[in-house]
Backbone as a chain_set.jsonl record, in Angstrom:
{"seq": "XXXXXXXXXXXXXXXXXXXXXXXXXXXXXXXXXXXXXXXXXXXXXXXXXXXXXXXXXXXXXXXXXXXXXXXXXXXXXXXXXXXXXXXXXXXXXXXXXXXXXXXXXXXXXXXXXXXXXXXXXXXXXXXXXXXXXXXXXXXXXXXXXXXXXXXXXXXXXXXXXXXXXXXXXXXXXXXXXXXXXXXXXXXXXXXXXXXXXXXXXXXXXX", "coords": {"N": [[18.606, 3.606, -6.573], [15.877, 3.129, -3.732], [12.74, 1.934, -2.351], [11.492, 1.95, 0.633], [10.265, -1.295, 2.063], [7.743, -2.33, 4.111], [5.615, -3.305, 6.532], [2.212, -3.11, 6.87], [-0.346, -2.321, 8.913], [-3.708, -3.774, 8.307], [-7.24, -3.714, 8.634], [-10.151, -5.883, 7.918], [-13.561, -5.672, 6.953], [-16.635, -6.495, 7.824], [-19.864, -5.179, 7.123], [-20.026, -3.76, 10.239], [-18.467, -5.686, 11.686], [-15.35, -6.941, 12.196], [-13.304, -8.832, 10.367], [-10.818, -9.652, 9.56], [-7.651, -9.02, 10.999], [-4.574, -7.674, 10.322], [-1.289, -7.64, 9.106], [0.624, -6.811, 6.214], [3.453, -7.105, 4.139], [4.327, -4.034, 2.111], [4.662, -1.54, -0.538], [3.138, 1.648, -0.951], [1.287, 3.178, -3.172], [-0.542, 5.88, -4.914], [-2.487, 7.039, -7.477], [-2.836, 9.463, -9.59], [-3.519, 12.05, -12.211], [-1.468, 14.459, -13.416], [-2.5, 16.727, -13.967], [-4.674, 17.016, -12.553], [-4.076, 17.279, -9.892], [-3.812, 19.68, -8.264], [-6.323, 19.979, -7.425], [-7.065, 18.076, -5.952], [-6.941, 16.056, -2.643], [-4.559, 14.824, -0.715], [-3.567, 12.588, 1.336], [-1.27, 12.177, 2.954], [0.611, 14.341, 3.129], [2.986, 16.722, 1.728], [5.158, 15.916, 0.104], [6.482, 13.881, -2.758], [6.895, 11.174, -5.238], [6.7, 11.025, -8.46], [5.611, 8.141, -10.841], [5.607, 6.577, -13.819], [2.382, 5.042, -15.007], [3.007, 2.769, -16.684], [5.345, 2.033, -15.813], [4.685, 1.066, -13.317], [3.23, -0.932, -13.887], [4.855, -2.921, -14.849], [6.07, -3.494, -12.915], [5.024, -5.019, -11.153], [2.842, -3.399, -9.571], [-0.001, -2.876, -8.539], [-3.539, -1.867, -8.917], [-5.719, -1.291, -5.739], [-7.978, -3.422, -4.653], [-11.197, -2.268, -4.006], [-13.615, -2.681, -1.941], [-17.462, -2.572, -0.75], [-17.971, -2.921, 2.361], [-20.488, -4.352, 2.802], [-20.901, -5.87, 0.366], [-21.362, -8.476, -2.208], [-18.625, -9.307, -2.935], [-17.139, -8.798, -0.5], [-18.066, -10.265, 1.149], [-17.542, -12.789, 0.091], [-14.975, -13.107, 0.247], [-14.419, -12.84, 2.987], [-15.545, -15.773, 3.541], [-13.546, -16.912, 2.316], [-11.181, -16.269, 3.786], [-12.21, -17.222, 6.346], [-12.078, -19.86, 5.855], [-9.392, -20.285, 5.776], [-8.729, -20.305, 8.58], [-7.595, -22.144, 11.387], [-9.615, -24.0, 12.199], [-10.885, -25.02, 10.107], [-9.108, -25.544, 8.403], [-8.538, -28.192, 7.345], [-10.54, -28.654, 5.415], [-9.805, -26.93, 3.381], [-8.079, -26.737, 0.376], [-4.71, -27.243, 0.382], [-2.826, -25.836, -1.77], [-4.459, -23.455, -2.245], [-4.288, -21.815, -0.048], [-2.303, -19.776, 0.026], [-2.893, -18.216, -1.993], [-5.222, -17.019, -1.387], [-4.467, -15.098, 0.778], [-2.991, -13.884, -1.075], [-4.837, -12.101, -2.463], [-6.337, -10.811, -0.493], [-4.139, -9.203, 0.385], [-4.281, -7.095, -1.408], [-7.015, -6.375, -0.958], [-9.06, -4.005, 0.228], [-11.43, -2.175, 2.281], [-13.882, -0.03, 1.287], [-14.506, 2.327, 2.991], [-13.47, 3.287, 6.394], [-11.546, 2.974, 9.375], [-9.012, 5.507, 9.326], [-5.524, 4.985, 10.569], [-3.533, 6.954, 10.557], [-4.604, 9.561, 10.544], [-6.453, 9.143, 12.618], [-9.072, 8.703, 12.065], [-12.72, 8.092, 11.8], [-14.726, 6.245, 9.576], [-13.448, 6.966, 7.088], [-12.604, 7.574, 3.348], [-11.283, 5.627, 1.661], [-11.325, 4.871, -1.146], [-11.129, 7.262, -2.534], [-8.23, 7.795, -2.267], [-7.067, 6.188, -4.275], [-5.604, 3.812, -4.489], [-2.28, 2.275, -5.267], [-0.448, -0.83, -5.024], [2.616, -2.287, -4.072], [3.2, -5.415, -3.502], [5.366, -8.008, -2.089], [6.526, -11.335, -3.288], [6.642, -14.262, -1.332], [8.946, -15.45, -1.895], [10.509, -13.378, -2.763], [11.156, -11.745, -0.43], [12.926, -13.442, 1.163], [11.638, -15.639, 2.316], [9.675, -14.535, 4.516], [6.868, -13.715, 6.267], [4.098, -12.748, 4.359], [1.594, -12.224, 5.296], [0.632, -11.586, 8.815], [-0.664, -11.959, 12.027], [-2.107, -8.96, 13.458], [-1.86, -7.989, 16.129], [0.329, -9.278, 16.727], [2.2, -8.288, 15.241], [2.107, -5.283, 15.955], [3.014, -5.341, 18.371], [5.82, -5.649, 18.185], [6.834, -3.881, 16.142], [8.928, -2.626, 15.013], [10.965, -4.729, 15.043], [9.757, -6.578, 13.061], [9.718, -4.937, 10.77], [12.415, -4.534, 10.415], [13.107, -6.941, 9.532], [12.622, -6.991, 6.715], [14.341, -4.89, 5.823], [16.692, -5.786, 4.26], [15.486, -6.171, 1.617], [14.606, -3.996, -0.087], [12.097, -2.009, -2.356], [13.305, -1.423, -5.811], [14.291, 1.098, -8.021], [15.16, 3.095, -10.644], [16.948, 6.19, -11.439], [16.046, 7.476, -13.845], [13.405, 6.322, -13.986], [12.064, 8.295, -12.897], [9.409, 10.135, -12.9], [8.439, 12.821, -12.149], [9.249, 14.834, -9.095], [7.834, 15.825, -6.27], [7.831, 18.872, -4.081], [7.501, 20.777, -0.898], [8.173, 23.431, -0.56], [9.376, 26.23, -2.675], [12.081, 27.015, -2.418], [13.276, 24.338, -2.15], [13.38, 23.257, -4.387], [15.72, 23.751, -6.237], [17.467, 22.457, -4.355], [16.854, 19.785, -4.338], [17.032, 19.093, -7.017], [19.917, 19.447, -7.509], [20.959, 17.812, -5.53], [19.991, 14.966, -6.372], [20.689, 15.234, -8.859], [18.909, 15.546, -11.094], [16.886, 16.898, -13.516], [15.756, 20.289, -13.192], [13.253, 20.937, -14.321], [11.791, 18.333, -13.714], [11.128, 18.899, -11.015], [8.602, 19.793, -9.24], [6.485, 22.38, -7.033], [4.338, 21.271, -4.657], [0.831, 21.519, -4.815], [-1.608, 20.538, -4.228], [-4.362, 19.903, -1.665], [-4.115, 19.104, 1.741]], "CA": [[17.838, 4.17, -5.562], [14.978, 2.391, -3.073], [11.801, 2.439, -1.34], [11.437, 1.089, 1.956], [9.256, -2.026, 2.234], [7.63, -2.387, 5.488], [4.312, -4.215, 7.231], [0.956, -2.177, 6.775], [-1.832, -3.03, 9.539], [-4.835, -3.65, 7.658], [-8.385, -4.358, 9.15], [-10.914, -5.977, 6.91], [-14.598, -5.76, 7.727], [-18.025, -6.899, 6.924], [-20.511, -4.157, 8.056], [-19.027, -3.371, 11.761], [-17.954, -6.827, 12.053], [-14.253, -7.068, 11.928], [-13.219, -10.434, 9.945], [-9.306, -9.967, 9.847], [-6.736, -7.734, 11.339], [-3.704, -8.712, 9.94], [-0.113, -6.953, 8.631], [1.104, -7.259, 4.987], [4.46, -6.219, 3.666], [4.068, -3.525, 1.022], [4.927, -0.33, -0.823], [1.994, 2.098, -1.362], [1.374, 4.255, -4.383], [-1.493, 6.582, -5.521], [-2.58, 7.23, -8.941], [-3.703, 10.786, -10.109], [-3.135, 12.873, -13.262], [-0.958, 15.786, -13.087], [-3.488, 18.164, -14.106], [-5.885, 17.172, -11.437], [-3.372, 17.058, -8.524], [-4.3, 20.726, -7.521], [-7.712, 20.138, -6.877], [-7.051, 16.76, -5.161], [-6.923, 16.311, -1.31], [-3.79, 13.968, -0.652], [-3.548, 12.161, 2.748], [0.285, 11.913, 3.695], [2.002, 15.342, 3.052], [3.323, 17.323, 0.302], [6.251, 15.29, -0.692], [5.977, 12.685, -3.474], [7.664, 10.993, -6.324], [5.962, 10.294, -9.377], [6.097, 7.316, -11.709], [4.564, 6.22, -14.861], [1.321, 3.826, -15.037], [3.552, 1.738, -17.335], [6.336, 1.446, -14.984], [4.137, 0.595, -12.268], [2.609, -2.332, -14.164], [5.744, -3.621, -15.265], [7.039, -3.963, -11.748], [4.076, -5.823, -10.521], [2.309, -2.741, -8.85], [-1.268, -2.974, -8.849], [-4.503, -1.128, -7.973], [-6.081, -1.848, -4.677], [-9.392, -3.803, -4.922], [-11.987, -1.588, -3.017], [-15.096, -3.195, -1.598], [-18.154, -2.242, 0.122], [-18.335, -4.078, 3.56], [-22.072, -5.411, 2.799], [-21.029, -6.589, -0.819], [-20.945, -9.97, -2.146], [-17.055, -9.39, -3.139], [-16.745, -8.658, 0.767], [-18.659, -11.562, 1.976], [-17.16, -13.972, -0.581], [-13.665, -13.265, 0.371], [-14.684, -13.077, 4.148], [-15.733, -17.094, 3.532], [-12.399, -17.829, 1.895], [-10.322, -16.267, 4.929], [-12.639, -18.108, 7.435], [-11.511, -21.204, 5.374], [-7.981, -20.285, 6.206], [-8.434, -20.32, 9.807], [-7.468, -23.429, 11.882], [-10.736, -24.976, 12.633], [-11.597, -25.387, 8.864], [-8.113, -25.772, 7.424], [-8.648, -29.627, 6.859], [-11.352, -28.566, 4.268], [-9.206, -26.094, 2.278], [-6.962, -27.477, -0.182], [-3.319, -26.613, 0.751], [-2.577, -24.947, -2.787], [-5.301, -22.28, -2.034], [-4.166, -20.985, 1.15], [-1.368, -18.889, -0.126], [-3.498, -17.277, -3.148], [-6.388, -16.4, -0.879], [-3.941, -14.214, 1.233], [-2.492, -12.668, -1.798], [-6.04, -11.653, -2.955], [-6.56, -10.2, 0.717], [-3.221, -8.291, 0.703], [-4.721, -6.088, -2.364], [-8.298, -5.937, -1.001], [-9.273, -2.725, 1.0], [-12.784, -1.7, 2.529], [-14.202, 1.611, 0.609], [-14.761, 3.08, 3.911], [-13.016, 2.493, 7.305], [-10.887, 3.834, 10.257], [-7.595, 5.79, 9.019], [-4.82, 5.142, 11.866], [-2.893, 8.106, 10.539], [-5.399, 10.781, 10.534], [-7.226, 8.623, 13.48], [-10.526, 9.365, 11.605], [-13.33, 7.061, 11.179], [-15.413, 6.5, 8.178], [-12.365, 7.666, 6.053], [-13.201, 7.265, 2.34], [-10.15, 5.221, 1.121], [-11.199, 4.94, -2.266], [-10.536, 8.749, -2.799], [-6.822, 7.449, -2.544], [-6.833, 5.366, -5.348], [-4.367, 3.605, -3.809], [-1.697, 1.062, -5.915], [0.37, -1.461, -3.943], [3.658, -3.359, -4.412], [3.263, -6.614, -2.178], [6.385, -9.048, -2.539], [6.333, -12.723, -3.088], [7.412, -14.821, -0.29], [10.604, -15.766, -2.591], [11.195, -11.881, -2.762], [11.632, -11.631, 1.007], [13.555, -14.575, 1.917], [10.384, -16.422, 3.078], [9.468, -13.691, 5.469], [5.253, -13.751, 5.89], [3.346, -11.888, 3.493], [0.565, -11.889, 6.243], [0.882, -11.73, 10.245], [-1.411, -11.218, 13.062], [-1.927, -7.379, 13.488], [-1.604, -7.597, 17.145], [1.975, -9.602, 16.971], [3.042, -7.234, 14.552], [2.143, -4.038, 16.575], [3.821, -5.38, 19.65], [7.035, -5.376, 17.832], [6.744, -3.533, 14.597], [10.459, -2.599, 14.304], [11.638, -6.329, 14.774], [9.469, -7.435, 12.079], [9.897, -4.301, 9.283], [13.768, -4.78, 10.259], [13.397, -8.274, 8.758], [12.58, -6.495, 5.486], [15.108, -4.004, 5.263], [17.329, -6.415, 3.244], [14.831, -6.36, 0.271], [13.988, -2.807, -0.497], [11.886, -2.144, -3.692], [14.348, -0.962, -6.062], [14.204, 1.576, -9.16], [16.319, 3.852, -11.203], [16.246, 7.699, -11.308], [15.232, 7.658, -15.116], [11.98, 5.923, -13.728], [11.085, 9.116, -12.207], [8.584, 11.532, -13.785], [8.327, 14.05, -11.195], [9.308, 14.926, -7.674], [7.147, 17.086, -5.71], [8.294, 19.423, -2.863], [6.489, 21.499, -0.233], [8.601, 24.912, -0.808], [10.129, 26.628, -3.448], [13.801, 26.805, -2.306], [13.696, 23.102, -2.258], [13.554, 22.634, -5.667], [17.159, 23.526, -6.723], [18.263, 21.649, -3.663], [16.693, 18.44, -4.918], [17.569, 19.119, -8.439], [21.223, 19.201, -7.482], [21.26, 16.614, -4.747], [19.7, 13.804, -7.199], [21.193, 15.226, -10.39], [17.739, 15.561, -11.809], [16.49, 18.126, -14.308], [14.855, 21.197, -12.486], [11.741, 20.839, -14.748], [11.095, 17.375, -13.178], [10.919, 18.807, -9.483], [7.598, 20.867, -8.733], [5.965, 22.481, -5.871], [3.118, 20.488, -4.521], [-0.294, 22.493, -4.422], [-2.426, 19.725, -3.821], [-4.866, 20.11, -0.45], [-3.728, 18.172, 2.744]], "C": [[16.569, 3.077, -5.062], [13.861, 2.79, -2.634], [11.564, 1.371, -0.434], [10.328, 0.145, 2.027], [9.1, -2.23, 3.671], [6.013, -2.798, 5.723], [3.542, -2.726, 7.383], [-0.151, -3.092, 7.584], [-2.842, -2.688, 8.838], [-6.135, -4.34, 8.583], [-9.394, -4.535, 7.687], [-12.414, -6.316, 7.475], [-15.842, -6.036, 7.106], [-19.076, -6.031, 7.687], [-19.357, -3.544, 8.848], [-18.605, -4.371, 12.22], [-16.289, -6.739, 11.696], [-13.9, -8.649, 11.537], [-11.623, -10.478, 10.218], [-8.816, -8.646, 10.297], [-5.099, -8.455, 11.269], [-2.323, -7.634, 9.392], [0.271, -7.247, 7.288], [2.327, -6.103, 4.817], [4.005, -5.532, 2.21], [4.625, -2.013, 0.82], [3.663, 0.46, -1.487], [2.178, 3.182, -2.208], [-0.07, 4.937, -4.417], [-1.421, 6.754, -6.827], [-3.661, 8.437, -9.081], [-2.986, 11.438, -11.043], [-2.559, 13.948, -12.767], [-1.725, 16.986, -12.937], [-4.751, 18.172, -13.183], [-5.227, 17.284, -10.08], [-3.92, 18.386, -7.746], [-5.274, 20.878, -6.972], [-7.97, 18.648, -5.968], [-6.576, 17.031, -3.651], [-5.59, 14.848, -1.054], [-3.522, 13.768, 0.875], [-2.189, 12.514, 3.36], [1.222, 13.062, 3.425], [2.068, 16.032, 1.831], [4.645, 17.086, -0.377], [5.687, 14.171, -1.563], [6.986, 12.56, -4.876], [6.741, 10.441, -7.045], [6.388, 9.207, -10.456], [5.081, 7.101, -12.817], [3.542, 5.207, -14.584], [2.032, 2.432, -15.847], [4.534, 1.296, -16.549], [5.829, 0.614, -14.039], [3.641, -0.813, -12.571], [3.899, -3.513, -14.574], [6.264, -4.197, -14.128], [6.205, -4.476, -10.745], [3.488, -4.821, -9.231], [0.967, -3.08, -9.279], [-2.588, -2.237, -8.257], [-5.187, -1.95, -6.957], [-7.594, -2.361, -5.165], [-10.378, -3.213, -3.714], [-13.534, -2.232, -3.096], [-15.952, -2.766, -0.708], [-18.136, -3.348, 1.079], [-19.524, -4.971, 3.485], [-21.981, -5.974, 1.355], [-20.714, -7.964, -0.988], [-19.557, -10.384, -2.536], [-16.527, -9.576, -1.613], [-16.904, -10.025, 1.518], [-18.219, -13.047, 1.496], [-15.705, -14.104, 0.141], [-13.644, -13.242, 2.307], [-14.659, -14.845, 4.446], [-14.331, -17.484, 3.341], [-11.196, -17.447, 3.206], [-10.775, -16.858, 6.291], [-12.06, -19.694, 7.165], [-10.149, -21.44, 5.867], [-7.788, -20.828, 7.491], [-8.297, -21.704, 10.099], [-8.477, -24.484, 11.658], [-11.096, -25.485, 11.265], [-10.398, -25.513, 7.845], [-7.868, -27.071, 6.749], [-9.59, -29.419, 5.553], [-11.009, -27.749, 3.244], [-8.082, -26.674, 1.762], [-5.725, -26.767, -0.153], [-2.914, -25.267, -0.151], [-3.439, -23.778, -2.634], [-4.853, -21.366, -1.004], [-3.388, -19.61, 1.018], [-2.276, -17.717, -1.275], [-4.72, -16.413, -2.46], [-5.642, -15.284, -0.25], [-3.367, -13.097, 0.249], [-3.535, -11.876, -2.364], [-6.2, -10.448, -1.791], [-5.359, -9.018, 0.84], [-3.512, -6.817, -0.394], [-6.148, -5.775, -2.252], [-8.557, -4.878, 0.068], [-11.007, -2.333, 1.294], [-12.979, -0.366, 1.864], [-13.919, 2.357, 1.826], [-14.043, 2.476, 5.235], [-12.042, 3.431, 8.216], [-9.26, 4.038, 9.61], [-6.703, 5.881, 10.209], [-3.824, 6.301, 11.808], [-3.339, 9.187, 10.762], [-6.479, 10.37, 11.91], [-8.871, 9.216, 13.454], [-11.243, 8.212, 11.197], [-14.193, 7.114, 9.99], [-14.673, 7.274, 7.093], [-13.079, 6.975, 4.601], [-11.517, 6.952, 1.56], [-10.318, 5.058, -0.248], [-10.92, 6.147, -3.072], [-9.039, 8.707, -3.157], [-6.268, 6.969, -3.981], [-5.698, 4.976, -5.431], [-3.95, 2.184, -5.028], [-0.688, 0.494, -4.798], [1.383, -2.117, -4.779], [3.566, -4.503, -3.366], [4.521, -7.734, -2.883], [5.742, -10.265, -2.563], [6.842, -12.949, -2.034], [9.148, -15.12, -0.678], [11.327, -14.245, -2.507], [11.677, -11.465, -1.573], [12.182, -12.751, 1.747], [12.488, -15.283, 2.794], [9.61, -15.916, 4.183], [7.719, -13.717, 5.341], [4.967, -12.595, 5.18], [2.268, -11.337, 4.452], [0.814, -12.518, 7.799], [-0.346, -11.27, 10.96], [-1.106, -9.949, 13.284], [-1.345, -7.525, 14.669], [-0.074, -8.083, 17.13], [2.629, -8.681, 16.359], [3.044, -5.842, 15.196], [2.932, -4.206, 17.984], [5.405, -5.159, 19.572], [7.143, -4.902, 16.403], [7.929, -3.46, 14.182], [11.156, -3.696, 14.307], [11.341, -6.747, 13.551], [10.064, -6.378, 10.711], [11.711, -4.532, 9.38], [14.014, -5.837, 9.545], [13.395, -8.156, 7.197], [13.479, -5.416, 4.908], [16.191, -4.603, 4.198], [16.817, -6.546, 1.604], [13.874, -5.123, 0.097], [13.345, -3.047, -2.095], [13.013, -1.118, -4.434], [13.899, -0.219, -7.53], [15.433, 2.763, -9.456], [15.956, 5.471, -11.305], [15.724, 7.923, -12.651], [13.879, 7.253, -14.817], [11.265, 7.253, -13.455], [10.466, 10.161, -13.139], [8.675, 12.558, -13.284], [8.691, 13.692, -9.816], [8.749, 16.023, -7.246], [7.73, 17.62, -4.366], [7.347, 20.1, -2.145], [7.169, 23.022, -0.347], [9.305, 24.911, -1.774], [11.486, 26.551, -3.509], [14.247, 25.436, -2.059], [14.01, 22.417, -3.416], [14.892, 22.686, -6.375], [17.94, 22.537, -5.971], [17.917, 20.113, -4.052], [17.111, 18.261, -6.184], [19.16, 18.831, -8.237], [21.512, 17.854, -6.599], [20.896, 15.29, -5.403], [20.187, 14.142, -8.576], [20.089, 15.131, -11.329], [17.361, 17.08, -12.553], [15.55, 18.868, -13.558], [13.525, 21.154, -12.977], [10.951, 19.695, -14.214], [10.992, 17.802, -11.58], [10.0, 20.091, -9.342], [7.169, 20.993, -7.314], [4.814, 21.927, -5.804], [2.043, 21.565, -4.292], [-1.496, 21.79, -4.17], [-2.902, 20.251, -1.998], [-4.396, 18.811, 0.538], [-4.683, 18.048, 4.175]], "O": [[16.239, 2.214, -5.875], [13.751, 4.002, -2.444], [11.461, 0.171, -0.688], [9.24, 0.718, 2.06], [10.073, -2.305, 4.422], [5.247, -2.449, 4.824], [3.977, -1.652, 7.799], [-0.681, -4.135, 7.203], [-3.069, -1.497, 8.623], [-5.964, -5.41, 9.167], [-9.462, -3.762, 6.731], [-12.519, -7.153, 8.372], [-16.042, -5.803, 5.914], [-19.137, -6.189, 8.906], [-18.284, -3.056, 8.492], [-18.216, -4.224, 13.379], [-16.143, -6.33, 10.544], [-14.183, -9.57, 12.303], [-11.182, -11.284, 11.038], [-9.308, -7.535, 10.101], [-4.622, -9.39, 11.911], [-2.777, -6.491, 9.344], [0.209, -8.475, 7.22], [2.349, -4.908, 5.111], [3.466, -6.187, 1.317], [4.988, -1.336, 1.782], [3.165, -0.027, -2.502], [3.065, 4.022, -2.055], [-0.865, 4.283, -3.742], [-0.332, 6.638, -7.389], [-4.862, 8.434, -8.812], [-1.772, 11.495, -10.846], [-3.01, 14.464, -11.745], [-1.663, 17.912, -12.128], [-5.6, 19.058, -13.085], [-5.987, 17.387, -9.117], [-4.451, 18.211, -6.649], [-5.41, 21.723, -6.087], [-9.038, 18.336, -5.442], [-5.924, 18.041, -3.384], [-6.062, 13.751, -1.352], [-3.278, 14.742, 1.587], [-2.192, 13.222, 4.367], [2.441, 12.896, 3.46], [1.206, 15.896, 0.962], [5.154, 17.831, -1.216], [4.65, 13.578, -1.265], [7.624, 13.463, -5.418], [5.999, 9.555, -6.621], [7.498, 9.354, -10.968], [3.894, 7.412, -12.716], [3.931, 4.367, -13.773], [1.65, 1.28, -15.643], [4.678, 0.074, -16.525], [6.352, -0.482, -13.834], [3.62, -1.715, -11.734], [3.765, -4.737, -14.558], [6.864, -5.27, -14.189], [6.545, -4.426, -9.563], [3.58, -5.226, -8.072], [0.816, -3.573, -10.396], [-2.602, -2.049, -7.041], [-5.303, -3.162, -7.141], [-8.259, -1.715, -5.975], [-10.305, -3.688, -2.581], [-14.334, -2.243, -4.031], [-15.409, -2.471, 0.357], [-18.258, -4.525, 0.739], [-19.583, -6.096, 3.981], [-22.983, -6.601, 1.01], [-20.004, -8.609, -0.216], [-19.233, -11.571, -2.516], [-15.612, -10.372, -1.401], [-16.118, -10.643, 2.237], [-18.383, -14.108, 2.098], [-15.354, -15.202, 0.572], [-12.639, -13.74, 2.817], [-13.954, -15.297, 5.347], [-13.854, -18.327, 4.101], [-10.396, -18.322, 3.537], [-9.991, -17.002, 7.229], [-11.705, -20.497, 8.028], [-9.757, -22.524, 6.296], [-6.913, -21.668, 7.7], [-8.75, -22.527, 9.303], [-8.295, -25.564, 11.095], [-11.709, -26.552, 11.307], [-10.608, -25.578, 6.634], [-7.143, -27.155, 5.757], [-9.291, -30.129, 4.593], [-11.71, -27.715, 2.233], [-7.173, -27.094, 2.478], [-5.689, -25.655, -0.68], [-2.725, -24.127, 0.274], [-2.821, -22.82, -3.097], [-5.059, -20.159, -1.132], [-3.661, -18.588, 1.647], [-2.157, -16.494, -1.191], [-5.107, -15.332, -2.906], [-6.088, -14.216, -0.667], [-3.253, -11.894, 0.487], [-3.131, -10.811, -2.83], [-6.19, -9.267, -2.138], [-5.663, -7.953, 1.378], [-3.022, -5.711, -0.166], [-6.677, -5.075, -3.115], [-7.931, -5.22, 1.071], [-11.731, -2.244, 0.302], [-12.038, 0.419, 1.978], [-12.971, 3.133, 1.711], [-13.967, 1.248, 5.285], [-11.775, 4.563, 7.814], [-8.466, 3.116, 9.425], [-6.973, 6.801, 10.981], [-3.28, 6.66, 12.853], [-2.552, 10.009, 11.23], [-7.29, 11.234, 12.242], [-9.57, 9.817, 14.271], [-10.745, 7.382, 10.437], [-14.308, 8.21, 9.441], [-15.216, 8.082, 6.339], [-13.906, 6.065, 4.658], [-10.787, 7.807, 1.06], [-9.212, 5.099, -0.785], [-10.501, 6.037, -4.224], [-8.57, 9.365, -4.085], [-5.262, 7.348, -4.582], [-4.815, 5.449, -6.148], [-4.748, 1.386, -5.519], [-0.217, 1.172, -3.886], [1.175, -2.467, -5.94], [4.003, -4.22, -2.251], [4.479, -8.145, -4.043], [4.641, -10.439, -2.039], [7.541, -12.07, -1.53], [10.164, -15.03, 0.01], [12.511, -14.062, -2.225], [12.69, -10.767, -1.612], [11.869, -12.943, 2.922], [12.665, -15.405, 4.006], [8.903, -16.696, 4.82], [7.296, -13.739, 4.185], [5.555, -11.534, 5.384], [2.024, -10.13, 4.453], [1.127, -13.694, 7.985], [-0.997, -10.308, 10.553], [0.086, -9.646, 13.336], [-0.149, -7.237, 14.615], [0.761, -7.27, 17.525], [3.644, -8.21, 16.872], [4.054, -5.178, 14.965], [3.398, -3.239, 18.586], [6.119, -4.69, 20.458], [7.579, -5.677, 15.552], [8.256, -4.042, 13.147], [12.094, -3.72, 13.51], [12.213, -7.233, 12.83], [10.722, -6.866, 9.792], [12.273, -4.701, 8.298], [15.049, -5.863, 8.879], [13.981, -8.958, 6.471], [13.416, -5.069, 3.728], [16.534, -3.852, 3.285], [17.505, -6.899, 0.646], [12.645, -5.194, 0.127], [13.777, -3.878, -2.894], [13.53, -0.185, -3.819], [13.155, -0.895, -8.241], [16.32, 3.158, -8.699], [14.799, 5.887, -11.249], [14.773, 8.705, -12.635], [13.038, 7.892, -15.45], [10.069, 7.389, -13.71], [11.054, 10.859, -13.965], [9.061, 13.466, -14.02], [8.535, 12.564, -9.35], [9.043, 17.126, -7.705], [8.106, 16.779, -3.55], [6.23, 20.112, -2.661], [6.316, 23.884, -0.137], [9.954, 23.901, -2.048], [12.077, 26.094, -4.487], [15.429, 25.232, -1.78], [14.654, 21.376, -3.551], [15.211, 21.73, -7.083], [18.83, 21.859, -6.482], [18.836, 19.295, -4.032], [17.596, 17.164, -6.462], [19.616, 17.896, -8.896], [22.248, 16.961, -7.02], [21.555, 14.351, -4.957], [20.071, 13.277, -9.444], [20.337, 14.612, -12.418], [17.602, 18.179, -12.052], [14.525, 18.285, -13.204], [12.608, 21.317, -12.172], [9.724, 19.771, -14.152], [10.733, 16.847, -10.848], [10.469, 21.23, -9.326], [7.341, 20.104, -6.479], [4.107, 21.985, -6.81], [2.356, 22.515, -3.574], [-2.479, 22.47, -3.878], [-2.109, 20.793, -1.228], [-4.338, 17.665, 0.091], [-4.371, 17.25, 5.059]]}, "num_chains": 1, "name": "protein.A"}
């Protein structure tokens, strides 16, 4: 079983000033307790696969670092990103270039533009996002960060390069599968040979 790895277009801002527009390869997750799902608003639909936190940590899946655009953390990262730019490259030790971008891949503004909903001022922290971001060695040297405009011009070509490197898991790793309709429960149970008690109707808000 696999989850598809793909690039995600990400903006990072200080206040209203855009500091970075990049695309990073990742698989995204969110952390919620089963007993609170019914009162949650989930952004991306009524289907989901649940894994344990222990499984996530074992597989190098990490919580996103949420920062306010005017915080010291955001300004510190902005300084590091500026140091990676061509005009300051000679001032930055080469061995720090990749670690800075690895931190950037897991950093997100608390609020910003949600391209899926086409909504400004979206509260990203409410999603409690976790991410799997591969190492360059995991994807045969493909970029873990690229210019967003370059990526958006031909996103299919860039994502196709990642197809040979999906995120792998096994059926026993699944804690629960959520579906949109009651009649889908036996279908999913039969198709995936999974106990029907592990397939539930999603009741969260969308």
